[in-house]
VOBA-1610 file (N, C-alpha, C; in pm, whole numbers, padded with zeros to 5 digits, always signed):
BEGIN
Met+00802+01728+00196Met+00835+01588+00212Met+00720+01504+00158Cys+00752+01400+00086Cys+00654+01306+00033Cys+00658+01179+00119Leu+00543+01120+00138Leu+00536+01000+00219Leu+00457+00894+00144Gly+00517+00780+00123Gly+00449+00665+00066Gly+00417+00568+00179Ile+00299+00511+00176Ile+00252+00423+00283Ile+00234+00281+00229Pro+00282+00179+00300Pro+00256+00041+00256Pro+00108+00006+00274Val+00050-00050+00171Val-00090-00093+00174Val-00100-00233+00114Lys-00205-00303+00151Lys-00226-00439+00101Lys-00329-00436-00012Ile-00300-00504-00121Ile-00393-00513-00233Ile-00503-00613-00198Met-00627-00566-00204Met-00742-00651-00169Met-00815-00703-00294Lys-00814-00622-00401Lys-00886-00658-00523Lys-00820-00586-00640Ile-00816-00652-00756Ile-00760-00592-00876Ile-00862-00601-00989Ser-00878-00489-01059Ser-00964-00483-01176Ser-00894-00396-01280Asp-00846-00460-01385Asp-00767-00392-01489Asp-00644-00330-01425Ser-00626-00200-01438Ser-00507-00135-01380Ser-00540-00061-01252Leu-00652-00096-01190Leu-00691-00036-01062Leu-00700-00143-00955Ala-00671-00102-00833Ala-00680-00195-00720Ala-00757-00130-00606Val-00818-00214-00526Val-00868-00170-00396Val-00760-00209-00297Val-00711-00110-00222Val-00606-00135-00124Val-00660-00103+00014Glu-00594-00159+00117Glu-00643-00142+00254Glu-00527-00112+00348Ile-00554-00022+00439Ile-00462+00007+00549Ile-00546+00041+00672Gly-00524-00033+00777Gly-00594-00007+00903Gly-00744-00010+00892Gly-00798-00094+00806Gly-00942-00105+00789Gly-01001-00006+00689Val-00921+00086+00640Val-00966+00185+00543Val-00930+00135+00403Lys-01029+00133+00314Lys-01006+00089+00177Lys-01019+00207+00083Arg-00935+00206-00021Arg-00943+00309-00123Arg-00895+00252-00255Gln-00921+00325-00361Gln-00880+00281-00494Gln-00742+00336-00525Ala-00662+00256-00595Ala-00526+00297-00632Ala-00495+00250-00774Ser-00419+00329-00844Ser-00374+00292-00978Ser-00254+00198-00969Leu-00255+00096-01055Leu-00142+00003-01064Leu-00059+00029-01190Ala-00078+00143-01253Ala-00012+00174-01380Ala+00140+00178-01370Leu+00193+00201-01251Leu+00338+00217-01236Leu+00409+00092-01183Val+00335-00014-01156Val+00396-00136-01103Val+00359-00255-01190Glu+00444-00355-01187Glu+00420-00477-01264Glu+00416-00597-01169Asp+00349-00701-01214Asp+00350-00830-01144Asp+00304-00819-00998Val+00190-00755-00977Val+00132-00752-00842Val+00003-00834-00841Arg-00023-00892-00727Arg-00140-00978-00710Arg-00214-00941-00583Val-00337-00988-00573Val-00414-00972-00450Val-00333-01033-00336Gly-00322-00960-00227Gly-00245-01005-00112Gly-00107-00944-00104Asp-00058-00890-00216Asp+00073-00824-00216Asp+00063-00688-00145Tyr+00178-00640-00100Tyr+00188-00506-00043Tyr+00261-00416-00142Val+00213-00293-00152Val+00275-00193-00238Val+00287-00063-00159Ile+00378+00023-00204Ile+00388+00158-00148Ile+00290+00245-00226Leu+00200+00312-00155Leu+00100+00399-00215Leu+00140+00544-00194His+00141+00619-00305His+00172+00762-00298His+00081+00834-00397Ala+00005+00930-00348Ala-00082+01014-00432Ala-00176+00931-00519Gly-00226+00819-00466Gly-00321+00737-00540Gly-00260+00636-00635Phe-00126+00629-00638Phe-00057+00536-00726Phe+00027+00438-00645Ala+00018+00311-00680Ala+00111+00213-00626Ala+00242+00236-00700Ile+00349+00262-00625Ile+00475+00298-00692Ile+00583+00190-00679Gln+00562+00094-00588Gln+00663-00011-00572Gln+00603-00127-00493Lys+00633-00249-00537Lys+00594-00368-00462Lys+00693-00385-00347Val+00643-00425-00229Val+00732-00445-00114Val+00702-00578-00047Asp+00803-00632+00017Asp+00791-00756+00093Asp+00695-00735+00210Glu+00614-00836+00240Glu+00515-00825+00348Glu+00579-00793+00482Asp+00690-00857+00515Asp+00756-00831+00643Asp+00806-00686+00651Asp+00862-00637+00541Asp+00908-00498+00537Asp+00791-00401+00550Ala+00680-00433+00482Ala+00561-00347+00490Ala+00508-00341+00633Arg+00499-00456+00697Arg+00447-00458+00835Arg+00539-00383+00931Glu+00670-00396+00912Glu+00765-00323+00998Glu+00754-00172+00974Ser+00741-00132+00849Ser+00724+00011+00819Ser+00596+00065+00882Leu+00488-00011+00872Leu+00362+00033+00933Leu+00374+00041+01085Arg+00444-00054+01145Arg+00464-00050+01290Arg+00541+00075+01331Leu+00646+00107+01256Leu+00725+00226+01287Leu+00646+00355+01265Leu+00566+00360+01158Leu+00483+00478+01134Leu+00381+00497+01245Glu+00326+00387+01293Glu+00232+00394+01405Glu+00303+00441+01531Glu+00422+00390+01554Glu+00500+00425+01673Glu+00530+00575+01682Ile+00557+00636+01567Ile+00588+00780+01569Ile+00464+00866+01548Gly+00348+00802+01536Gly+00222+00876+01533Gly+00176+00922+01397Ile+00234+00870+01290Ile+00190+00910+01155Ile+00067+00830+01113Cys+00062+00704+01148Cys-00051+00617+01112Cys-00112+00562+01240Asp-00243+00541+01235Asp-00313+00476+01346Asp-00370+00346+01294Ile-00290+00240+01302Ile-00327+00113+01243Ile-00383+00019+01347
//
C-alpha cells in the first residue's frame, strides 16, 4: 500500500520545496505538479509532490490520519 500525506509548502526554490507536517520540515520535488505557491497544500509521496489539494481537504485528511494513529500532528 502506498500512502501520500498532505503537507504545506513553506518555501519554493526552482523545482524544489520545503514542506512541513507537524513541525517536521523536509525537501520535496515539485516536478510533477504545476501552479503551486507557498502556503498551498500538496500530497507528498516518496519525496515528490504529486497533487495540489484544497486546504480544508488537507486538514481533514490529516485529522483522520491522526485519529487512526498514522500521523502524530
